[in-house]
C-alpha beads as a LAMMPS data file, in Angstrom:
LAMMPS data file: protein, C-alpha beads

187 atoms
186 bonds

1 atom types
1 bond types

-500.0 500.0 xlo xhi
-500.0 500.0 ylo yhi
-500.0 500.0 zlo zhi

Masses

1 110.0

Atoms # bond

1 1 1 0.206 -0.136 0.534
2 1 1 0.957 3.323 -0.821
3 1 1 1.739 6.084 2.273
4 1 1 -0.163 8.107 0.984
5 1 1 -3.340 5.228 1.459
6 1 1 -1.717 4.263 4.838
7 1 1 -2.210 8.194 5.308
8 1 1 -6.074 7.941 4.640
9 1 1 -6.671 4.792 6.425
10 1 1 -4.996 6.134 9.950
11 1 1 -7.128 9.315 9.612
12 1 1 -10.225 7.248 8.984
13 1 1 -8.948 4.869 12.489
14 1 1 -8.311 7.998 14.242
15 1 1 -11.861 9.668 13.526
16 1 1 -13.024 5.772 14.341
17 1 1 -10.964 5.500 17.778
18 1 1 -12.588 5.918 21.090
19 1 1 -11.102 9.187 22.994
20 1 1 -8.127 7.331 24.307
21 1 1 -6.782 6.226 21.490
22 1 1 -6.950 9.294 19.983
23 1 1 -3.394 10.151 21.099
24 1 1 -1.863 7.044 19.447
25 1 1 -3.455 7.183 16.638
26 1 1 -2.660 10.716 15.964
27 1 1 1.489 9.974 16.580
28 1 1 0.885 7.069 14.174
29 1 1 -0.807 9.638 11.794
30 1 1 2.310 12.086 12.246
31 1 1 4.514 9.393 11.680
32 1 1 3.722 8.563 8.232
33 1 1 2.802 11.886 6.902
34 1 1 6.850 12.130 7.785
35 1 1 7.833 9.012 5.995
36 1 1 5.489 10.372 2.789
37 1 1 7.616 13.902 2.701
38 1 1 10.976 11.360 3.158
39 1 1 9.333 9.689 0.143
40 1 1 8.398 12.427 -1.419
41 1 1 12.103 14.157 -0.653
42 1 1 13.273 11.258 -2.439
43 1 1 11.627 11.432 -5.532
44 1 1 12.076 15.331 -5.969
45 1 1 14.548 16.203 -4.090
46 1 1 14.163 19.126 -1.490
47 1 1 11.121 21.023 -2.299
48 1 1 12.206 25.068 -2.393
49 1 1 11.192 26.793 0.054
50 1 1 11.813 30.337 -1.781
51 1 1 11.809 30.967 -5.743
52 1 1 14.064 33.523 -7.461
53 1 1 11.815 36.895 -8.049
54 1 1 13.659 36.463 -11.725
55 1 1 11.680 33.331 -12.595
56 1 1 8.230 35.575 -11.758
57 1 1 9.792 38.276 -14.110
58 1 1 11.089 35.530 -17.035
59 1 1 7.239 33.780 -17.073
60 1 1 5.472 37.270 -17.648
61 1 1 6.476 37.277 -21.481
62 1 1 5.454 34.361 -22.099
63 1 1 1.734 34.950 -20.917
64 1 1 2.045 38.250 -22.139
65 1 1 2.322 36.205 -26.236
66 1 1 -0.095 33.471 -25.099
67 1 1 -2.536 36.131 -24.725
68 1 1 -1.523 38.366 -27.557
69 1 1 -1.614 35.500 -29.465
70 1 1 -4.894 34.607 -28.777
71 1 1 -6.532 38.019 -29.843
72 1 1 -4.048 38.230 -33.137
73 1 1 -2.468 41.202 -32.014
74 1 1 0.695 42.589 -31.847
75 1 1 2.134 43.622 -29.015
76 1 1 5.684 44.699 -27.621
77 1 1 6.774 43.358 -24.486
78 1 1 9.114 44.790 -22.228
79 1 1 10.736 43.478 -18.536
80 1 1 12.946 44.871 -16.497
81 1 1 14.086 41.715 -14.397
82 1 1 15.059 41.716 -10.633
83 1 1 18.271 40.333 -9.552
84 1 1 18.991 38.619 -6.651
85 1 1 15.577 38.771 -5.115
86 1 1 14.090 35.498 -3.238
87 1 1 10.524 35.296 -2.550
88 1 1 8.987 32.876 -0.213
89 1 1 7.277 29.765 -2.184
90 1 1 3.592 30.600 -1.085
91 1 1 3.948 34.252 -1.349
92 1 1 5.406 33.843 -5.159
93 1 1 2.299 31.718 -5.848
94 1 1 -0.276 34.342 -4.590
95 1 1 2.050 37.343 -6.400
96 1 1 2.655 34.890 -10.224
97 1 1 -1.457 34.523 -9.650
98 1 1 -2.594 37.816 -9.261
99 1 1 0.326 39.192 -11.660
100 1 1 -1.826 36.879 -14.488
101 1 1 -4.604 38.700 -13.698
102 1 1 -3.017 41.809 -13.996
103 1 1 -0.814 40.955 -17.624
104 1 1 -4.480 39.833 -18.966
105 1 1 -6.713 42.678 -18.120
106 1 1 -3.660 44.594 -19.825
107 1 1 -3.963 42.476 -22.739
108 1 1 -7.310 42.209 -23.042
109 1 1 -8.813 45.747 -22.470
110 1 1 -5.938 48.104 -22.695
111 1 1 -3.782 46.584 -25.470
112 1 1 -6.835 44.569 -27.543
113 1 1 -6.019 45.787 -30.709
114 1 1 -2.251 46.246 -30.331
115 1 1 0.259 48.184 -28.109
116 1 1 3.407 47.292 -25.661
117 1 1 3.742 46.106 -22.021
118 1 1 6.371 47.060 -19.446
119 1 1 7.134 45.136 -16.435
120 1 1 9.707 46.590 -13.974
121 1 1 10.620 44.380 -10.637
122 1 1 12.558 46.933 -8.382
123 1 1 13.918 46.295 -4.661
124 1 1 12.391 47.797 -1.929
125 1 1 14.012 48.339 1.426
126 1 1 11.234 46.318 2.916
127 1 1 10.103 44.126 0.113
128 1 1 9.891 44.822 -4.238
129 1 1 7.444 46.965 -6.516
130 1 1 6.551 45.779 -9.633
131 1 1 5.177 48.024 -11.879
132 1 1 2.925 47.054 -15.252
133 1 1 2.300 49.717 -17.932
134 1 1 -0.113 48.888 -20.727
135 1 1 0.078 51.309 -23.400
136 1 1 -2.494 50.624 -25.730
137 1 1 -2.518 51.891 -29.507
138 1 1 -5.082 54.692 -30.258
139 1 1 -7.938 51.853 -31.441
140 1 1 -7.269 50.196 -28.073
141 1 1 -7.569 53.279 -25.943
142 1 1 -10.634 53.874 -27.545
143 1 1 -12.152 50.765 -27.107
144 1 1 -10.765 50.145 -23.933
145 1 1 -13.735 49.698 -20.543
146 1 1 -14.093 52.018 -17.248
147 1 1 -12.021 50.610 -14.280
148 1 1 -14.813 49.547 -12.944
149 1 1 -15.548 46.847 -15.873
150 1 1 -12.023 45.208 -15.129
151 1 1 -13.134 42.463 -12.920
152 1 1 -8.821 40.893 -13.381
153 1 1 -7.676 44.160 -11.703
154 1 1 -10.041 43.242 -8.987
155 1 1 -9.168 39.704 -8.248
156 1 1 -5.620 40.832 -8.536
157 1 1 -5.889 42.844 -5.885
158 1 1 -8.196 40.642 -3.519
159 1 1 -5.570 38.128 -3.914
160 1 1 -2.517 40.312 -3.351
161 1 1 -4.343 42.065 -0.371
162 1 1 -4.735 38.712 1.511
163 1 1 -0.682 38.306 1.607
164 1 1 -0.431 41.766 2.930
165 1 1 0.268 43.459 -0.659
166 1 1 -0.901 46.676 -2.129
167 1 1 -1.993 47.264 -5.577
168 1 1 -2.648 50.580 -6.421
169 1 1 -4.302 51.592 -10.501
170 1 1 -3.446 54.793 -11.855
171 1 1 -3.925 56.441 -15.310
172 1 1 -0.649 56.810 -17.385
173 1 1 0.743 60.072 -18.772
174 1 1 0.366 58.109 -22.220
175 1 1 -3.115 57.300 -22.127
176 1 1 -2.478 53.709 -20.464
177 1 1 -2.479 51.810 -17.090
178 1 1 -0.453 51.964 -14.773
179 1 1 -0.492 49.375 -12.170
180 1 1 1.938 48.835 -8.812
181 1 1 1.916 46.300 -6.701
182 1 1 3.804 46.681 -3.283
183 1 1 5.266 43.395 -2.307
184 1 1 6.404 42.675 1.944
185 1 1 9.123 40.429 2.741
186 1 1 9.394 38.726 5.539
187 1 1 12.617 39.370 7.173

Bonds

1 1 1 2
2 1 2 3
3 1 3 4
4 1 4 5
5 1 5 6
6 1 6 7
7 1 7 8
8 1 8 9
9 1 9 10
10 1 10 11
11 1 11 12
12 1 12 13
13 1 13 14
14 1 14 15
15 1 15 16
16 1 16 17
17 1 17 18
18 1 18 19
19 1 19 20
20 1 20 21
21 1 21 22
22 1 22 23
23 1 23 24
24 1 24 25
25 1 25 26
26 1 26 27
27 1 27 28
28 1 28 29
29 1 29 30
30 1 30 31
31 1 31 32
32 1 32 33
33 1 33 34
34 1 34 35
35 1 35 36
36 1 36 37
37 1 37 38
38 1 38 39
39 1 39 40
40 1 40 41
41 1 41 42
42 1 42 43
43 1 43 44
44 1 44 45
45 1 45 46
46 1 46 47
47 1 47 48
48 1 48 49
49 1 49 50
50 1 50 51
51 1 51 52
52 1 52 53
53 1 53 54
54 1 54 55
55 1 55 56
56 1 56 57
57 1 57 58
58 1 58 59
59 1 59 60
60 1 60 61
61 1 61 62
62 1 62 63
63 1 63 64
64 1 64 65
65 1 65 66
66 1 66 67
67 1 67 68
68 1 68 69
69 1 69 70
70 1 70 71
71 1 71 72
72 1 72 73
73 1 73 74
74 1 74 75
75 1 75 76
76 1 76 77
77 1 77 78
78 1 78 79
79 1 79 80
80 1 80 81
81 1 81 82
82 1 82 83
83 1 83 84
84 1 84 85
85 1 85 86
86 1 86 87
87 1 87 88
88 1 88 89
89 1 89 90
90 1 90 91
91 1 91 92
92 1 92 93
93 1 93 94
94 1 94 95
95 1 95 96
96 1 96 97
97 1 97 98
98 1 98 99
99 1 99 100
100 1 100 101
101 1 101 102
102 1 102 103
103 1 103 104
104 1 104 105
105 1 105 106
106 1 106 107
107 1 107 108
108 1 108 109
109 1 109 110
110 1 110 111
111 1 111 112
112 1 112 113
113 1 113 114
114 1 114 115
115 1 115 116
116 1 116 117
117 1 117 118
118 1 118 119
119 1 119 120
120 1 120 121
121 1 121 122
122 1 122 123
123 1 123 124
124 1 124 125
125 1 125 126
126 1 126 127
127 1 127 128
128 1 128 129
129 1 129 130
130 1 130 131
131 1 131 132
132 1 132 133
133 1 133 134
134 1 134 135
135 1 135 136
136 1 136 137
137 1 137 138
138 1 138 139
139 1 139 140
140 1 140 141
141 1 141 142
142 1 142 143
143 1 143 144
144 1 144 145
145 1 145 146
146 1 146 147
147 1 147 148
148 1 148 149
149 1 149 150
150 1 150 151
151 1 151 152
152 1 152 153
153 1 153 154
154 1 154 155
155 1 155 156
156 1 156 157
157 1 157 158
158 1 158 159
159 1 159 160
160 1 160 161
161 1 161 162
162 1 162 163
163 1 163 164
164 1 164 165
165 1 165 166
166 1 166 167
167 1 167 168
168 1 168 169
169 1 169 170
170 1 170 171
171 1 171 172
172 1 172 173
173 1 173 174
174 1 174 175
175 1 175 176
176 1 176 177
177 1 177 178
178 1 178 179
179 1 179 180
180 1 180 181
181 1 181 182
182 1 182 183
183 1 183 184
184 1 184 185
185 1 185 186
186 1 186 187
C-alpha cells in the first residue's frame, strides 16, 4: 500500500477511535506523514522554500505572448528583471497568480488592438515592487472599458491584499494604465 493510502486509513481509524486511543492514532499519523515527506524528497529532492523573483519575471512575457496570440494582436513587451531577490514559495505563487490577472486585463482591455506592456521589478527596503504599464494603441484606448469593468484587477487586488500586499491603479501619462504592486518580504 502507498504511504498516501496509509495516511487515509490512519485518518479513518483516528476518526473512529475512542478518545483514549486518539493520542496514539495521532502519533502514528504524524509518523506516516513524515515518511511521505521523506519519500517525496527522495523522488523530487528538497522542496524549495523560496523562489527567485527572476523566475516570475521570466514567466511574464510568455503569458503576454500567449494572450496576444489568442487575440491576434501585436504587442511589444519589455521586462526589467530583478536580480538576487528570493521570495517565499507561498507568497510567490500568490503574486504570480495576481500578476497573471493584471497582465490579462492589460492585454484584453488596454491593448486589445495592439500596443506595448512594460513590467518593471524593483527591490525596495522592505520587499519589492512590480509595476505593469499598459500602453494600447489609439484604437485600443478608444475601445478600453472603464476601470469598474476590469474584474481581473479586482481579483488581483483581492489576492494581493490577502498576502499583505498593496496594489494601486493609476492612469499613465501616455493614456494607458499603470498598476503598481508593493510586496513586503518577511525578515
